[in-house]
N, C-alpha and C positions, 0 to 999 in steps of 0.2 A: 546756427552757431557751429563753428568747426569742432569736430570730434577730437578729443585729446585723451591722453593716458588717464586723466582724472575721471572721465566718463567710464572708462573701463574698470577702474578701481572702486569708485564710489557709486556709480550708476545714476548720478544726478548732475545737472549743470550747477555750477557755483557751489561746491560742497562746503559744508561747515564742519571743520575738524575741532573737536574739543581737546584741550589739554586735560590730562588726568594727573593732578598733582599728588605725588607720593609724599607721605609724611617724612620728616627727617630719618635718615638711615644710619646704620652703624658707622661710626667715625665722624658723623656730622656733629657740630657743636650742640645742637638741640635735640639729639637723639634721645627718645624716652626709653631708657634701659629697662625700666620696670615693666612697661607695656611690651616692649620687645618687638620682634618681627611680626608677632601675632596681631599687634595693634596696627602695624603698617598695612598688613594684608587686609584686615577688617575695614579700615578707613577707605582703602582703595576699592574694595568690593562695594561698599555703600555708594561711593561716587560713580563707579561703573554702572551700576544698575540705574541710578538716577539719570545719568547721561543717556544711556540706551533707551530707557523708557521715555525720556524727553524727546527723542527723535533725532539726535545728532547723526551726521553721516559717517564720521570716523573719529578716532582717538589718537592721542599721543601721550604715552606714559612718560612722565619727566620726574626728575629728582628736584622738583621746584622749591622744596623747603630745605635743601642742602646749602643754605646761605651761610657764609658768603661762598660763592661758586669758585671752582677751580678750572683752570684751562687744561690741566692734565688730570683726568678723573682717575682715582685709585681703584684697584681691583675690588676692594670691599664694596664700593658703591655699585660697580657694574654687576657683581655677583648678587648683591642684595636686590637690585632691580629685577634681575633675571628670576630670582626666587619669587618675587611678588607676581610677576607676569605669569610664571609657570603655575603658581597656585590658583590663578584666575582663568587660565587658558580655556577651560571648558565652558566658561561663562561669557566669554567675549564673543559677541555675535555680529560685529561690524568691523571693517578694516581698521588696523591699528599700526601705529608707528612708535618710535622711541626717541628720546632726546636726553643724553647725558650731558648736562650742563657743566662746562662749555667745551666739549671734546668730540670732535667729529669722528675720530678713529674709534673711540670707546663706544660711540653711538652705533657705528657700523657693526662693531663686534657683538653688541647687545642685540641688534636687529637679526643677525645671522643666527644667534643662539636661540632666539625666542620666536622666530618666524614672522617678525615685523616686516611690513611692506615698504616703509618709508622712514626717513629720519628728518628731523629739522635741526640745523646747526649753523654756527659761524664757520664757514669753511674757507673763505677767502678774505683778504684785506688785512690792514693793520689799524688798530684803534687805541685810542686813549680812553680808559674806562675806569669805572669804580673798583675794578678788580686788578688794576695795574696796566702796564703796556701789553696789549693784547695782539699777539702776532699769530698768523696761521701759516700752514704749509699745504696749500691746495694740491700741489703736485704730488706730495707724499701721500696725502689722503686718497687721491685718485688711484695711486698704486696700492695702497693699503686695501682699498675696496676690492680690487681684483685678487689680491693675495688671499683674503679671507672668504672669497666666493660671494661677494655682495653686489655682483653686477646687476642683479634684478631689484635691488633695494633703491627705491627712488630717493632723491636728495632735494630737500628744500633748503636753499641757501638763504640765510638771514642776512640781507645786505644793509640793514639798518639796525645793528645790535642795540638792545636796550642798555641804557646807563653807559653809553659809549659814543664817541665821535670819530669818524673816519680821519685818519691822518693823510693829508695830501691836498685838501682843498677842492676836490672834485665834487660836482653836484650829483644828486641821485640818478639823473638821466645818464650821465657818463658812466657812473658805476654799474648801473644795470646793463648798459650796452656792452661794456667791456667784459663784465662777468659772463654774460651769455656767450660772447665770442671765445673767451679764453677757457671756460670751464664747462660749458654746456650743462648747466644745472637743469634738473627736472622742473623746478619751480623756484620762485624767489619770494621772500617775505620782507615786507616793509613795516617797521614798527614805530610806535611812539617812544617816549623817553624811558618808560618802564611799564611793567604789567599793569593793565587797567587804563593806561593813557591812550586816548584815541590816535590812531594813525591818520595823519593829515591826507584828506582826499586829494589835494593838489600834488602832494608828493607821490601818492600812489599813481596818479595820472602821468606824471612825468616819467616815472619808471616804466609804466605800461607803454607809453608812446615811444620809448627808446629801445624796445626789444621787438624781435621779429616774430617769435613763436613761444616764448617761455611764459607760462602762467605766472601772474603776480597775485600775491595773497596779502590781505590786510592781516597784520600779525598781533596787534594789541588794541584794546579799548572799544571793540565793537559791542553794541548793546542793541536792544530792540528798537530804540529810537533812531539810531544812525545806520543800522545794517543795510537797509535798502539803499541808502545813498552810497555806502561803500561798495555794495555789489554792482552798482551801475558802472564802476570802473574795475574793481578787482574780479579776479577769476574765482575767488573763494575767500574764506576767512578762517583763521585759527583763533579760537575763542576760549576764554576761561573765566576771568573775574566776574563778569556779569552773570554767570551761571551759579555763583556762590550765594549763599544765604545773605540777603541784604546787599549784595553786590560787593561784599568785602573779601579781599584776596585770601585771608587766612581761614575763612569759614568753609564748611562742607557745601557740596553741590546741593542746590535746591531744585528738585524735579519740576516744580511748577514754573520756576523761572526759565528753565530750559524749554519747556513747552511753549510758553508765551513767546520767546525768542524765535523758535523754530516755526511757529504759526506765521510770523511776519515774513520769514524767509520763504515759506511755501507760497504765500500770496504773491511775493515778488517774482518767484519762478514762473508764475502764470503769465507774466508779461513778456517772457523771453521767447 
């Protein structure tokens, strides 16, 4: 297989990157004022160690419980996320990225501030979504990346956003092809309808078949029963819900579920 930047960062073929979902943060509707930031940090610490002990290849810290999401993330969210990552920095043993949902510029700012190596975001396209009409400004984001010194921060472009539909009627193959040409993403992510919903393997394949060199990741719904199939097409996967206790989105990470999943991945890698 061809060597890519993924090999350099993660040291394995077809890496598994786990989301690390932060509890609601100050300013979020469900923020626990009584527990405060100490609770946010302790929940993140618990999940961090479960994921690392379970054997994942990388992490993405995200404000996943900041529902409903904003497309312009406020300063209080970015600074709270930076506080959590800073509190855990000495305990992070694997490559990590960040995702300020859903704001690529804020994600780049957070990456620079915390030393994250990559972001995952909606960077290009226009969508009708549960969060309203969702526009992006990829050219502005590319220039913001330079301005804040994030040239070395890798960018995962989510080209099938969750809870949204692309406006314009183009299929995933056309979107992948033009995104690669126009924006030169470091990788592209293909999702199901929302967290925990499996990415259609045929949609993954169509995206993969229409790019020349950009890695394609399965972004939602991977589990121990379908991950080998997904990795026959995808160059890696971003995983979260299946690692939670009983496979429920809102729950804490279950280290045993992580180990079971990664055992399947390691067996699959033997075939490469």
